[in-house]
CHARMM internal coordinates of N, CA and C (Angstrom, degrees):
IC EDIT
DIST 1 N 1 CA 1.4882
DIST 1 CA 1 C 1.3143
ANGL 1 N 1 CA 1 C 112.16
DIST 1 C 2 N 1.3734
ANGL 1 CA 1 C 2 N 121.60
DIHE 1 N 1 CA 1 C 2 N 134.14
DIST 2 N 2 CA 1.4764
ANGL 1 C 2 N 2 CA 123.06
DIHE 1 CA 1 C 2 N 2 CA -179.92
DIST 2 CA 2 C 1.5485
ANGL 2 N 2 CA 2 C 105.57
DIHE 1 C 2 N 2 CA 2 C -78.44
DIST 2 C 3 N 1.3387
ANGL 2 CA 2 C 3 N 109.53
DIHE 2 N 2 CA 2 C 3 N 152.59
DIST 3 N 3 CA 1.5590
ANGL 2 C 3 N 3 CA 115.84
DIHE 2 CA 2 C 3 N 3 CA 176.70
DIST 3 CA 3 C 1.4174
ANGL 3 N 3 CA 3 C 106.55
DIHE 2 C 3 N 3 CA 3 C -71.08
DIST 3 C 4 N 1.3912
ANGL 3 CA 3 C 4 N 112.55
DIHE 3 N 3 CA 3 C 4 N 147.01
DIST 4 N 4 CA 1.4688
ANGL 3 C 4 N 4 CA 122.94
DIHE 3 CA 3 C 4 N 4 CA 175.45
DIST 4 CA 4 C 1.4831
ANGL 4 N 4 CA 4 C 112.33
DIHE 3 C 4 N 4 CA 4 C -74.92
DIST 4 C 5 N 1.2790
ANGL 4 CA 4 C 5 N 125.19
DIHE 4 N 4 CA 4 C 5 N 137.95
DIST 5 N 5 CA 1.4474
ANGL 4 C 5 N 5 CA 121.57
DIHE 4 CA 4 C 5 N 5 CA 173.07
DIST 5 CA 5 C 1.5034
ANGL 5 N 5 CA 5 C 109.35
DIHE 4 C 5 N 5 CA 5 C -70.76
DIST 5 C 6 N 1.4937
ANGL 5 CA 5 C 6 N 114.21
DIHE 5 N 5 CA 5 C 6 N 156.99
DIST 6 N 6 CA 1.4107
ANGL 5 C 6 N 6 CA 116.77
DIHE 5 CA 5 C 6 N 6 CA -177.23
DIST 6 CA 6 C 1.4932
ANGL 6 N 6 CA 6 C 113.97
DIHE 5 C 6 N 6 CA 6 C -57.74
DIST 6 C 7 N 1.3012
ANGL 6 CA 6 C 7 N 121.22
DIHE 6 N 6 CA 6 C 7 N 155.24
DIST 7 N 7 CA 1.3999
ANGL 6 C 7 N 7 CA 131.53
DIHE 6 CA 6 C 7 N 7 CA -174.77
DIST 7 CA 7 C 1.5528
ANGL 7 N 7 CA 7 C 105.72
DIHE 6 C 7 N 7 CA 7 C -100.81
DIST 7 C 8 N 1.3860
ANGL 7 CA 7 C 8 N 115.46
DIHE 7 N 7 CA 7 C 8 N 147.58
DIST 8 N 8 CA 1.5480
ANGL 7 C 8 N 8 CA 116.04
DIHE 7 CA 7 C 8 N 8 CA 175.68
DIST 8 CA 8 C 1.6118
ANGL 8 N 8 CA 8 C 111.04
DIHE 7 C 8 N 8 CA 8 C -76.18
DIST 8 C 9 N 1.1938
ANGL 8 CA 8 C 9 N 113.22
DIHE 8 N 8 CA 8 C 9 N 167.32
DIST 9 N 9 CA 1.4016
ANGL 8 C 9 N 9 CA 116.82
DIHE 8 CA 8 C 9 N 9 CA -174.96
DIST 9 CA 9 C 1.4167
ANGL 9 N 9 CA 9 C 114.18
DIHE 8 C 9 N 9 CA 9 C -63.37
DIST 9 C 10 N 1.3313
ANGL 9 CA 9 C 10 N 123.58
DIHE 9 N 9 CA 9 C 10 N -36.29
DIST 10 N 10 CA 1.5184
ANGL 9 C 10 N 10 CA 121.30
DIHE 9 CA 9 C 10 N 10 CA 179.26
DIST 10 CA 10 C 1.4766
ANGL 10 N 10 CA 10 C 116.26
DIHE 9 C 10 N 10 CA 10 C -76.27
DIST 10 C 11 N 1.4033
ANGL 10 CA 10 C 11 N 114.39
DIHE 10 N 10 CA 10 C 11 N -5.71
DIST 11 N 11 CA 1.4857
ANGL 10 C 11 N 11 CA 119.19
DIHE 10 CA 10 C 11 N 11 CA -178.84
DIST 11 CA 11 C 1.5603
ANGL 11 N 11 CA 11 C 108.97
DIHE 10 C 11 N 11 CA 11 C -71.99
DIST 11 C 12 N 1.2686
ANGL 11 CA 11 C 12 N 124.32
DIHE 11 N 11 CA 11 C 12 N -28.42
DIST 12 N 12 CA 1.4704
ANGL 11 C 12 N 12 CA 130.71
DIHE 11 CA 11 C 12 N 12 CA -165.41
DIST 12 CA 12 C 1.5911
ANGL 12 N 12 CA 12 C 101.68
DIHE 11 C 12 N 12 CA 12 C -88.96
DIST 12 C 13 N 1.3461
ANGL 12 CA 12 C 13 N 115.64
DIHE 12 N 12 CA 12 C 13 N 138.13
DIST 13 N 13 CA 1.4943
ANGL 12 C 13 N 13 CA 124.89
DIHE 12 CA 12 C 13 N 13 CA 170.82
DIST 13 CA 13 C 1.5196
ANGL 13 N 13 CA 13 C 106.03
DIHE 12 C 13 N 13 CA 13 C -114.21
DIST 13 C 14 N 1.2167
ANGL 13 CA 13 C 14 N 115.43
DIHE 13 N 13 CA 13 C 14 N 133.98
DIST 14 N 14 CA 1.5119
ANGL 13 C 14 N 14 CA 125.43
DIHE 13 CA 13 C 14 N 14 CA -174.90
DIST 14 CA 14 C 1.4567
ANGL 14 N 14 CA 14 C 114.92
DIHE 13 C 14 N 14 CA 14 C -106.12
DIST 14 C 15 N 1.2931
ANGL 14 CA 14 C 15 N 122.66
DIHE 14 N 14 CA 14 C 15 N 131.00
DIST 15 N 15 CA 1.4441
ANGL 14 C 15 N 15 CA 127.59
DIHE 14 CA 14 C 15 N 15 CA 171.46
DIST 15 CA 15 C 1.5523
ANGL 15 N 15 CA 15 C 114.66
DIHE 14 C 15 N 15 CA 15 C -121.41
DIST 15 C 16 N 1.2831
ANGL 15 CA 15 C 16 N 122.24
DIHE 15 N 15 CA 15 C 16 N 118.22
DIST 16 N 16 CA 1.5245
ANGL 15 C 16 N 16 CA 120.92
DIHE 15 CA 15 C 16 N 16 CA -165.84
DIST 16 CA 16 C 1.4896
ANGL 16 N 16 CA 16 C 102.99
DIHE 15 C 16 N 16 CA 16 C -119.84
DIST 16 C 17 N 1.4449
ANGL 16 CA 16 C 17 N 112.99
DIHE 16 N 16 CA 16 C 17 N 148.71
DIST 17 N 17 CA 1.4396
ANGL 16 C 17 N 17 CA 122.74
DIHE 16 CA 16 C 17 N 17 CA 170.71
DIST 17 CA 17 C 1.5608
ANGL 17 N 17 CA 17 C 106.35
DIHE 16 C 17 N 17 CA 17 C -144.68
DIST 17 C 18 N 1.3537
ANGL 17 CA 17 C 18 N 117.73
DIHE 17 N 17 CA 17 C 18 N 117.03
DIST 18 N 18 CA 1.3878
ANGL 17 C 18 N 18 CA 116.30
DIHE 17 CA 17 C 18 N 18 CA 175.16
DIST 18 CA 18 C 1.6016
ANGL 18 N 18 CA 18 C 115.91
DIHE 17 C 18 N 18 CA 18 C 57.12
DIST 18 C 19 N 1.2074
ANGL 18 CA 18 C 19 N 117.27
DIHE 18 N 18 CA 18 C 19 N 37.53
DIST 19 N 19 CA 1.5425
ANGL 18 C 19 N 19 CA 121.18
DIHE 18 CA 18 C 19 N 19 CA -179.67
DIST 19 CA 19 C 1.5133
ANGL 19 N 19 CA 19 C 114.00
DIHE 18 C 19 N 19 CA 19 C 84.18
DIST 19 C 20 N 1.2169
ANGL 19 CA 19 C 20 N 127.27
DIHE 19 N 19 CA 19 C 20 N -6.58
DIST 20 N 20 CA 1.4880
ANGL 19 C 20 N 20 CA 130.80
DIHE 19 CA 19 C 20 N 20 CA 178.31
DIST 20 CA 20 C 1.5039
ANGL 20 N 20 CA 20 C 102.37
DIHE 19 C 20 N 20 CA 20 C -99.83
DIST 20 C 21 N 1.2649
ANGL 20 CA 20 C 21 N 116.23
DIHE 20 N 20 CA 20 C 21 N 133.37
DIST 21 N 21 CA 1.2552
ANGL 20 C 21 N 21 CA 124.50
DIHE 20 CA 20 C 21 N 21 CA -175.79
DIST 21 CA 21 C 1.6574
ANGL 21 N 21 CA 21 C 112.50
DIHE 20 C 21 N 21 CA 21 C -130.78
DIST 21 C 22 N 1.4705
ANGL 21 CA 21 C 22 N 115.49
DIHE 21 N 21 CA 21 C 22 N 132.39
DIST 22 N 22 CA 1.4292
ANGL 21 C 22 N 22 CA 119.91
DIHE 21 CA 21 C 22 N 22 CA 178.48
DIST 22 CA 22 C 1.5509
ANGL 22 N 22 CA 22 C 106.72
DIHE 21 C 22 N 22 CA 22 C -109.16
DIST 22 C 23 N 1.2181
ANGL 22 CA 22 C 23 N 125.87
DIHE 22 N 22 CA 22 C 23 N 130.94
DIST 23 N 23 CA 1.3832
ANGL 22 C 23 N 23 CA 127.33
DIHE 22 CA 22 C 23 N 23 CA 175.40
DIST 23 CA 23 C 1.4840
ANGL 23 N 23 CA 23 C 111.31
DIHE 22 C 23 N 23 CA 23 C -110.35
DIST 23 C 24 N 1.3532
ANGL 23 CA 23 C 24 N 113.40
DIHE 23 N 23 CA 23 C 24 N 135.39
DIST 24 N 24 CA 1.4368
ANGL 23 C 24 N 24 CA 118.73
DIHE 23 CA 23 C 24 N 24 CA -176.13
DIST 24 CA 24 C 1.5623
ANGL 24 N 24 CA 24 C 113.17
DIHE 23 C 24 N 24 CA 24 C -127.55
DIST 24 C 25 N 1.2830
ANGL 24 CA 24 C 25 N 118.68
DIHE 24 N 24 CA 24 C 25 N 139.51
DIST 25 N 25 CA 1.5019
ANGL 24 C 25 N 25 CA 122.24
DIHE 24 CA 24 C 25 N 25 CA -178.03
DIST 25 CA 25 C 1.6004
ANGL 25 N 25 CA 25 C 105.98
DIHE 24 C 25 N 25 CA 25 C -136.42
DIST 25 C 26 N 1.1783
ANGL 25 CA 25 C 26 N 112.28
DIHE 25 N 25 CA 25 C 26 N 146.47
DIST 26 N 26 CA 1.4691
ANGL 25 C 26 N 26 CA 119.96
DIHE 25 CA 25 C 26 N 26 CA 178.28
DIST 26 CA 26 C 1.6686
ANGL 26 N 26 CA 26 C 108.89
DIHE 25 C 26 N 26 CA 26 C -111.79
DIST 26 C 27 N 1.2858
ANGL 26 CA 26 C 27 N 115.04
DIHE 26 N 26 CA 26 C 27 N 132.20
DIST 27 N 27 CA 1.4702
ANGL 26 C 27 N 27 CA 114.17
DIHE 26 CA 26 C 27 N 27 CA 178.87
DIST 27 CA 27 C 1.6321
ANGL 27 N 27 CA 27 C 102.68
DIHE 26 C 27 N 27 CA 27 C -140.80
DIST 27 C 28 N 1.3099
ANGL 27 CA 27 C 28 N 109.14
DIHE 27 N 27 CA 27 C 28 N 98.95
DIST 28 N 28 CA 1.5531
ANGL 27 C 28 N 28 CA 118.93
DIHE 27 CA 27 C 28 N 28 CA -165.59
DIST 28 CA 28 C 1.4129
ANGL 28 N 28 CA 28 C 111.55
DIHE 27 C 28 N 28 CA 28 C 54.90
DIST 28 C 29 N 1.3646
ANGL 28 CA 28 C 29 N 115.06
DIHE 28 N 28 CA 28 C 29 N -119.72
DIST 29 N 29 CA 1.5414
ANGL 28 C 29 N 29 CA 117.92
DIHE 28 CA 28 C 29 N 29 CA -178.97
DIST 29 CA 29 C 1.4656
ANGL 29 N 29 CA 29 C 109.55
DIHE 28 C 29 N 29 CA 29 C -97.16
DIST 29 C 30 N 1.3292
ANGL 29 CA 29 C 30 N 120.92
DIHE 29 N 29 CA 29 C 30 N 17.37
DIST 30 N 30 CA 1.3763
ANGL 29 C 30 N 30 CA 117.80
DIHE 29 CA 29 C 30 N 30 CA 173.12
DIST 30 CA 30 C 1.4931
ANGL 30 N 30 CA 30 C 110.94
DIHE 29 C 30 N 30 CA 30 C -111.03
DIST 30 C 31 N 1.3579
ANGL 30 CA 30 C 31 N 117.32
DIHE 30 N 30 CA 30 C 31 N 141.22
DIST 31 N 31 CA 1.4457
ANGL 30 C 31 N 31 CA 120.89
DIHE 30 CA 30 C 31 N 31 CA 177.66
DIST 31 CA 31 C 1.6163
ANGL 31 N 31 CA 31 C 109.31
DIHE 30 C 31 N 31 CA 31 C -115.55
DIST 31 C 32 N 1.2901
ANGL 31 CA 31 C 32 N 113.29
DIHE 31 N 31 CA 31 C 32 N 134.52
DIST 32 N 32 CA 1.4661
ANGL 31 C 32 N 32 CA 123.20
DIHE 31 CA 31 C 32 N 32 CA -174.34
DIST 32 CA 32 C 1.5215
ANGL 32 N 32 CA 32 C 109.27
DIHE 31 C 32 N 32 CA 32 C -108.84
DIST 32 C 33 N 1.2511
ANGL 32 CA 32 C 33 N 118.18
DIHE 32 N 32 CA 32 C 33 N 134.34
DIST 33 N 33 CA 1.5452
ANGL 32 C 33 N 33 CA 121.59
DIHE 32 CA 32 C 33 N 33 CA -178.31
DIST 33 CA 33 C 1.6381
ANGL 33 N 33 CA 33 C 102.42
DIHE 32 C 33 N 33 CA 33 C -128.66
DIST 33 C 34 N 1.3786
ANGL 33 CA 33 C 34 N 109.85
DIHE 33 N 33 CA 33 C 34 N 138.41
DIST 34 N 34 CA 1.5184
ANGL 33 C 34 N 34 CA 118.24
DIHE 33 CA 33 C 34 N 34 CA 177.78
DIST 34 CA 34 C 1.3017
ANGL 34 N 34 CA 34 C 109.72
DIHE 33 C 34 N 34 CA 34 C -144.99
DIST 34 C 35 N 1.3794
ANGL 34 CA 34 C 35 N 117.57
DIHE 34 N 34 CA 34 C 35 N 158.47
DIST 35 N 35 CA 1.4695
ANGL 34 C 35 N 35 CA 124.66
DIHE 34 CA 34 C 35 N 35 CA 167.90
DIST 35 CA 35 C 1.4109
ANGL 35 N 35 CA 35 C 117.69
DIHE 34 C 35 N 35 CA 35 C -68.79
DIST 35 C 36 N 1.3154
ANGL 35 CA 35 C 36 N 127.06
DIHE 35 N 35 CA 35 C 36 N 118.98
DIST 36 N 36 CA 1.4879
ANGL 35 C 36 N 36 CA 126.15
DIHE 35 CA 35 C 36 N 36 CA -172.22
DIST 36 CA 36 C 1.3948
ANGL 36 N 36 CA 36 C 107.94
DIHE 35 C 36 N 36 CA 36 C -63.61
DIST 36 C 37 N 1.4085
ANGL 36 CA 36 C 37 N 124.07
DIHE 36 N 36 CA 36 C 37 N -28.95
DIST 37 N 37 CA 1.5023
ANGL 36 C 37 N 37 CA 125.43
DIHE 36 CA 36 C 37 N 37 CA 179.57
DIST 37 CA 37 C 1.4543
ANGL 37 N 37 CA 37 C 107.67
DIHE 36 C 37 N 37 CA 37 C -75.08
DIST 37 C 38 N 1.3072
ANGL 37 CA 37 C 38 N 127.87
DIHE 37 N 37 CA 37 C 38 N -17.57
DIST 38 N 38 CA 1.4419
ANGL 37 C 38 N 38 CA 128.94
DIHE 37 CA 37 C 38 N 38 CA -170.73
DIST 38 CA 38 C 1.5188
ANGL 38 N 38 CA 38 C 108.20
DIHE 37 C 38 N 38 CA 38 C -135.47
DIST 38 C 39 N 1.3784
ANGL 38 CA 38 C 39 N 115.92
DIHE 38 N 38 CA 38 C 39 N 60.88
DIST 39 N 39 CA 1.4644
ANGL 38 C 39 N 39 CA 113.47
DIHE 38 CA 38 C 39 N 39 CA -174.11
DIST 39 CA 39 C 1.5872
ANGL 39 N 39 CA 39 C 115.71
DIHE 38 C 39 N 39 CA 39 C -60.68
DIST 39 C 40 N 1.2662
ANGL 39 CA 39 C 40 N 122.49
DIHE 39 N 39 CA 39 C 40 N -23.57
DIST 40 N 40 CA 1.4414
ANGL 39 C 40 N 40 CA 127.16
DIHE 39 CA 39 C 40 N 40 CA -176.15
DIST 40 CA 40 C 1.5508
ANGL 40 N 40 CA 40 C 108.42
DIHE 39 C 40 N 40 CA 40 C -88.96
DIST 40 C 41 N 1.3794
ANGL 40 CA 40 C 41 N 117.27
DIHE 40 N 40 CA 40 C 41 N -2.16
DIST 41 N 41 CA 1.4691
ANGL 40 C 41 N 41 CA 119.78
DIHE 40 CA 40 C 41 N 41 CA -178.95
DIST 41 CA 41 C 1.4158
ANGL 41 N 41 CA 41 C 113.04
DIHE 40 C 41 N 41 CA 41 C -81.78
DIST 41 C 42 N 1.4472
ANGL 41 CA 41 C 42 N 117.66
DIHE 41 N 41 CA 41 C 42 N -166.83
DIST 42 N 42 CA 1.4242
ANGL 41 C 42 N 42 CA 122.87
DIHE 41 CA 41 C 42 N 42 CA -177.30
DIST 42 CA 42 C 1.6504
ANGL 42 N 42 CA 42 C 113.34
DIHE 41 C 42 N 42 CA 42 C -63.84
DIST 42 C 43 N 1.1758
ANGL 42 CA 42 C 43 N 115.52
DIHE 42 N 42 CA 42 C 43 N 154.36
DIST 43 N 43 CA 1.5059
ANGL 42 C 43 N 43 CA 120.80
DIHE 42 CA 42 C 43 N 43 CA 175.21
DIST 43 CA 43 C 1.5215
ANGL 43 N 43 CA 43 C 110.46
DIHE 42 C 43 N 43 CA 43 C -125.39
DIST 43 C 44 N 1.2791
ANGL 43 CA 43 C 44 N 111.03
DIHE 43 N 43 CA 43 C 44 N 147.37
DIST 44 N 44 CA 1.4446
ANGL 43 C 44 N 44 CA 120.45
DIHE 43 CA 43 C 44 N 44 CA 175.10
DIST 44 CA 44 C 1.4390
ANGL 44 N 44 CA 44 C 107.69
DIHE 43 C 44 N 44 CA 44 C -91.42
DIST 44 C 45 N 1.2190
ANGL 44 CA 44 C 45 N 118.70
DIHE 44 N 44 CA 44 C 45 N 133.59
DIST 45 N 45 CA 1.5488
ANGL 44 C 45 N 45 CA 122.53
DIHE 44 CA 44 C 45 N 45 CA 179.75
DIST 45 CA 45 C 1.5329
ANGL 45 N 45 CA 45 C 109.54
DIHE 44 C 45 N 45 CA 45 C -116.60
DIST 45 C 46 N 1.1901
ANGL 45 CA 45 C 46 N 118.73
DIHE 45 N 45 CA 45 C 46 N 124.61
DIST 46 N 46 CA 1.5415
ANGL 45 C 46 N 46 CA 123.76
DIHE 45 CA 45 C 46 N 46 CA 179.55
DIST 46 CA 46 C 1.5681
ANGL 46 N 46 CA 46 C 108.71
DIHE 45 C 46 N 46 CA 46 C -128.45
DIST 46 C 47 N 1.4026
ANGL 46 CA 46 C 47 N 117.88
DIHE 46 N 46 CA 46 C 47 N 164.99
DIST 47 N 47 CA 1.4494
ANGL 46 C 47 N 47 CA 116.68
DIHE 46 CA 46 C 47 N 47 CA 169.81
DIST 47 CA 47 C 1.3994
ANGL 47 N 47 CA 47 C 108.28
DIHE 46 C 47 N 47 CA 47 C -79.99
DIST 47 C 48 N 1.3620
ANGL 47 CA 47 C 48 N 116.09
DIHE 47 N 47 CA 47 C 48 N 166.85
DIST 48 N 48 CA 1.4103
ANGL 47 C 48 N 48 CA 128.00
DIHE 47 CA 47 C 48 N 48 CA 175.16
DIST 48 CA 48 C 1.5384
ANGL 48 N 48 CA 48 C 115.49
DIHE 47 C 48 N 48 CA 48 C -58.32
DIST 48 C 49 N 1.4256
ANGL 48 CA 48 C 49 N 110.29
DIHE 48 N 48 CA 48 C 49 N -34.57
DIST 49 N 49 CA 1.4316
ANGL 48 C 49 N 49 CA 122.94
DIHE 48 CA 48 C 49 N 49 CA -175.73
DIST 49 CA 49 C 1.5826
ANGL 49 N 49 CA 49 C 105.93
DIHE 48 C 49 N 49 CA 49 C -69.62
DIST 49 C 50 N 1.4751
ANGL 49 CA 49 C 50 N 111.80
DIHE 49 N 49 CA 49 C 50 N -49.19
DIST 50 N 50 CA 1.4520
ANGL 49 C 50 N 50 CA 117.13
DIHE 49 CA 49 C 50 N 50 CA 179.57
DIST 50 CA 50 C 1.5800
ANGL 50 N 50 CA 50 C 107.12
DIHE 49 C 50 N 50 CA 50 C -55.95
DIST 50 C 51 N 1.2776
ANGL 50 CA 50 C 51 N 121.84
DIHE 50 N 50 CA 50 C 51 N -45.10
DIST 51 N 51 CA 1.3318
ANGL 50 C 51 N 51 CA 126.40
DIHE 50 CA 50 C 51 N 51 CA -177.49
DIST 51 CA 51 C 1.4476
ANGL 51 N 51 CA 51 C 114.46
DIHE 50 C 51 N 51 CA 51 C -57.82
DIST 51 C 52 N 1.3616
ANGL 51 CA 51 C 52 N 115.78
DIHE 51 N 51 CA 51 C 52 N -49.29
DIST 52 N 52 CA 1.3189
ANGL 51 C 52 N 52 CA 124.42
DIHE 51 CA 51 C 52 N 52 CA 174.22
DIST 52 CA 52 C 1.4978
ANGL 52 N 52 CA 52 C 117.85
DIHE 51 C 52 N 52 CA 52 C -53.98
DIST 52 C 53 N 1.4187
ANGL 52 CA 52 C 53 N 115.31
DIHE 52 N 52 CA 52 C 53 N -40.53
DIST 53 N 53 CA 1.3800
ANGL 52 C 53 N 53 CA 123.66
DIHE 52 CA 52 C 53 N 53 CA -179.96
DIST 53 CA 53 C 1.5227
ANGL 53 N 53 CA 53 C 108.99
DIHE 52 C 53 N 53 CA 53 C -69.95
DIST 53 C 54 N 1.3046
ANGL 53 CA 53 C 54 N 117.76
DIHE 53 N 53 CA 53 C 54 N -42.98
DIST 54 N 54 CA 1.4511
ANGL 53 C 54 N 54 CA 124.59
DIHE 53 CA 53 C 54 N 54 CA 173.02
DIST 54 CA 54 C 1.5464
ANGL 54 N 54 CA 54 C 112.30
DIHE 53 C 54 N 54 CA 54 C -50.88
DIST 54 C 55 N 1.2556
ANGL 54 CA 54 C 55 N 114.40
DIHE 54 N 54 CA 54 C 55 N -57.13
DIST 55 N 55 CA 1.4220
ANGL 54 C 55 N 55 CA 125.81
DIHE 54 CA 54 C 55 N 55 CA -177.82
DIST 55 CA 55 C 1.5951
ANGL 55 N 55 CA 55 C 110.14
DIHE 54 C 55 N 55 CA 55 C -59.01
DIST 55 C 56 N 1.2778
ANGL 55 CA 55 C 56 N 115.84
DIHE 55 N 55 CA 55 C 56 N -44.63
DIST 56 N 56 CA 1.4549
ANGL 55 C 56 N 56 CA 121.00
DIHE 55 CA 55 C 56 N 56 CA 171.88
DIST 56 CA 56 C 1.4003
ANGL 56 N 56 CA 56 C 117.07
DIHE 55 C 56 N 56 CA 56 C -51.15
DIST 56 C 57 N 1.3929
ANGL 56 CA 56 C 57 N 115.77
DIHE 56 N 56 CA 56 C 57 N -57.21
DIST 57 N 57 CA 1.3578
ANGL 56 C 57 N 57 CA 127.56
DIHE 56 CA 56 C 57 N 57 CA 177.29
DIST 57 CA 57 C 1.5185
ANGL 57 N 57 CA 57 C 115.87
DIHE 56 C 57 N 57 CA 57 C -58.68
DIST 57 C 58 N 1.4317
ANGL 57 CA 57 C 58 N 112.82
DIHE 57 N 57 CA 57 C 58 N -36.40
DIST 58 N 58 CA 1.5689
ANGL 57 C 58 N 58 CA 117.22
DIHE 57 CA 57 C 58 N 58 CA 176.32
DIST 58 CA 58 C 1.5481
ANGL 58 N 58 CA 58 C 105.15
DIHE 57 C 58 N 58 CA 58 C -65.98
DIST 58 C 59 N 1.1376
ANGL 58 CA 58 C 59 N 119.14
DIHE 58 N 58 CA 58 C 59 N -47.30
DIST 59 N 59 CA 1.5113
ANGL 58 C 59 N 59 CA 123.44
DIHE 58 CA 58 C 59 N 59 CA -174.81
DIST 59 CA 59 C 1.4109
ANGL 59 N 59 CA 59 C 112.58
DIHE 58 C 59 N 59 CA 59 C -63.32
DIST 59 C 60 N 1.2981
ANGL 59 CA 59 C 60 N 118.20
DIHE 59 N 59 CA 59 C 60 N -30.27
DIST 60 N 60 CA 1.4314
ANGL 59 C 60 N 60 CA 122.32
DIHE 59 CA 59 C 60 N 60 CA 177.60
DIST 60 CA 60 C 1.4927
ANGL 60 N 60 CA 60 C 118.04
DIHE 59 C 60 N 60 CA 60 C -92.58
DIST 60 C 61 N 1.4652
ANGL 60 CA 60 C 61 N 112.10
DIHE 60 N 60 CA 60 C 61 N 10.23
DIST 61 N 61 CA 1.4671
ANGL 60 C 61 N 61 CA 117.03
DIHE 60 CA 60 C 61 N 61 CA 172.72
DIST 61 CA 61 C 1.4488
ANGL 61 N 61 CA 61 C 115.06
DIHE 60 C 61 N 61 CA 61 C 83.86
DIST 61 C 62 N 1.3399
ANGL 61 CA 61 C 62 N 118.42
DIHE 61 N 61 CA 61 C 62 N 7.21
DIST 62 N 62 CA 1.4902
ANGL 61 C 62 N 62 CA 126.42
DIHE 61 CA 61 C 62 N 62 CA 178.51
DIST 62 CA 62 C 1.4783
ANGL 62 N 62 CA 62 C 115.26
DIHE 61 C 62 N 62 CA 62 C -56.42
DIST 62 C 63 N 1.3512
ANGL 62 CA 62 C 63 N 118.88
DIHE 62 N 62 CA 62 C 63 N -22.48
DIST 63 N 63 CA 1.4457
ANGL 62 C 63 N 63 CA 120.69
DIHE 62 CA 62 C 63 N 63 CA -179.55
DIST 63 CA 63 C 1.4903
ANGL 63 N 63 CA 63 C 112.60
DIHE 62 C 63 N 63 CA 63 C -117.44
DIST 63 C 64 N 1.4279
ANGL 63 CA 63 C 64 N 117.85
DIHE 63 N 63 CA 63 C 64 N 26.55
DIST 64 N 64 CA 1.5097
ANGL 63 C 64 N 64 CA 120.02
DIHE 63 CA 63 C 64 N 64 CA 172.61
DIST 64 CA 64 C 1.5033
ANGL 64 N 64 CA 64 C 104.69
DIHE 63 C 64 N 64 CA 64 C -64.03
DIST 64 C 65 N 1.2969
ANGL 64 CA 64 C 65 N 115.29
DIHE 64 N 64 CA 64 C 65 N 135.55
DIST 65 N 65 CA 1.6040
ANGL 64 C 65 N 65 CA 123.12
DIHE 64 CA 64 C 65 N 65 CA -179.95
DIST 65 CA 65 C 1.6099
ANGL 65 N 65 CA 65 C 105.91
DIHE 64 C 65 N 65 CA 65 C -61.91
DIST 65 C 66 N 1.1782
ANGL 65 CA 65 C 66 N 119.72
DIHE 65 N 65 CA 65 C 66 N -32.75
DIST 66 N 66 CA 1.4373
ANGL 65 C 66 N 66 CA 118.26
DIHE 65 CA 65 C 66 N 66 CA -172.42
DIST 66 CA 66 C 1.6236
ANGL 66 N 66 CA 66 C 109.00
DIHE 65 C 66 N 66 CA 66 C -69.43
DIST 66 C 67 N 1.2890
ANGL 66 CA 66 C 67 N 113.71
DIHE 66 N 66 CA 66 C 67 N -40.20
DIST 67 N 67 CA 1.5144
ANGL 66 C 67 N 67 CA 119.42
DIHE 66 CA 66 C 67 N 67 CA 168.54
DIST 67 CA 67 C 1.4393
ANGL 67 N 67 CA 67 C 116.61
DIHE 66 C 67 N 67 CA 67 C -70.61
DIST 67 C 68 N 1.2898
ANGL 67 CA 67 C 68 N 124.32
DIHE 67 N 67 CA 67 C 68 N -27.71
DIST 68 N 68 CA 1.3590
ANGL 67 C 68 N 68 CA 121.04
DIHE 67 CA 67 C 68 N 68 CA 175.90
DIST 68 CA 68 C 1.5683
ANGL 68 N 68 CA 68 C 117.64
DIHE 67 C 68 N 68 CA 68 C -79.41
DIST 68 C 69 N 1.3884
ANGL 68 CA 68 C 69 N 114.79
DIHE 68 N 68 CA 68 C 69 N -13.88
DIST 69 N 69 CA 1.3942
ANGL 68 C 69 N 69 CA 119.56
DIHE 68 CA 68 C 69 N 69 CA 177.90
DIST 69 CA 69 C 1.4645
ANGL 69 N 69 CA 69 C 111.69
DIHE 68 C 69 N 69 CA 69 C -98.07
DIST 69 C 70 N 1.2255
ANGL 69 CA 69 C 70 N 125.49
DIHE 69 N 69 CA 69 C 70 N -5.02
DIST 70 N 70 CA 1.4063
ANGL 69 C 70 N 70 CA 132.70
DIHE 69 CA 69 C 70 N 70 CA -178.79
DIST 70 CA 70 C 1.4805
ANGL 70 N 70 CA 70 C 111.88
DIHE 69 C 70 N 70 CA 70 C -74.79
END
COOR INIT
IC SEED 1 N 1 CA 1 C
IC BUILD
């Protein structure tokens, strides 16, 4: 797979919780995730389908800490 060229500043979307930030960008059917505190560091690359499945599971409570510890 060829490396993706850098994305512009306005392309990234940030979600923060208690000082920790996740940044997400979409490039076609590829979703990029990076640490908001280290924007030049490594990125996780997943497919759009994987991202949609993750969001669906999160919205339905699939990652609630109470459920994960039972």
